[in-house]
C-alpha positions in Angstrom: 47.9 26.3 73.0 51.0 28.2 72.1 52.2 28.7 68.5 55.4 26.7 68.0 56.8 29.1 65.4 57.0 31.8 68.0 58.9 29.5 70.3 61.3 28.3 67.6 62.7 31.8 67.1 64.0 31.7 70.7 64.9 28.0 71.0 68.4 26.9 72.0 67.8 23.4 73.2 64.9 21.0 73.7 64.9 21.4 77.5 64.9 25.2 77.1 62.0 25.1 74.7 60.0 22.8 76.9 60.6 25.0 79.9 59.5 28.1 77.9 56.4 26.3 76.7 55.5 25.4 80.2 56.3 28.9 81.4 54.1 30.5 78.8 51.3 28.1 79.4 51.5 28.7 83.1 51.5 32.5 82.5 48.4 32.1 80.3 46.7 30.2 83.1 47.9 32.6 85.8 50.0 29.9 87.7 53.7 29.0 87.9 54.7 26.4 85.4 55.7 24.1 88.3 52.0 23.7 89.2 50.9 22.6 85.7 49.3 19.2 85.6 51.7 16.4 84.6 49.4 15.4 81.7 49.5 19.0 80.3 53.3 19.0 80.5 53.4 15.7 78.6 51.0 17.2 76.0 53.3 20.2 75.6 56.3 17.9 75.2 54.4 15.9 72.6 53.3 19.0 70.8 56.8 20.3 70.5 58.2 17.0 69.3 55.6 16.7 66.6 56.0 20.4 65.5 59.8 20.3 65.2 
């Protein structure tokens, strides 16, 4: 999972942060973020909301 403190330095809005989290996770997995499982996207969204 991605460290939220890194993301917060570059955050401008919630949707941008979520897209960046998904993009980074996709890069780690070697796939486009569009192809991430919906459950994983929900997990990333929940992670961001609780780490804010």
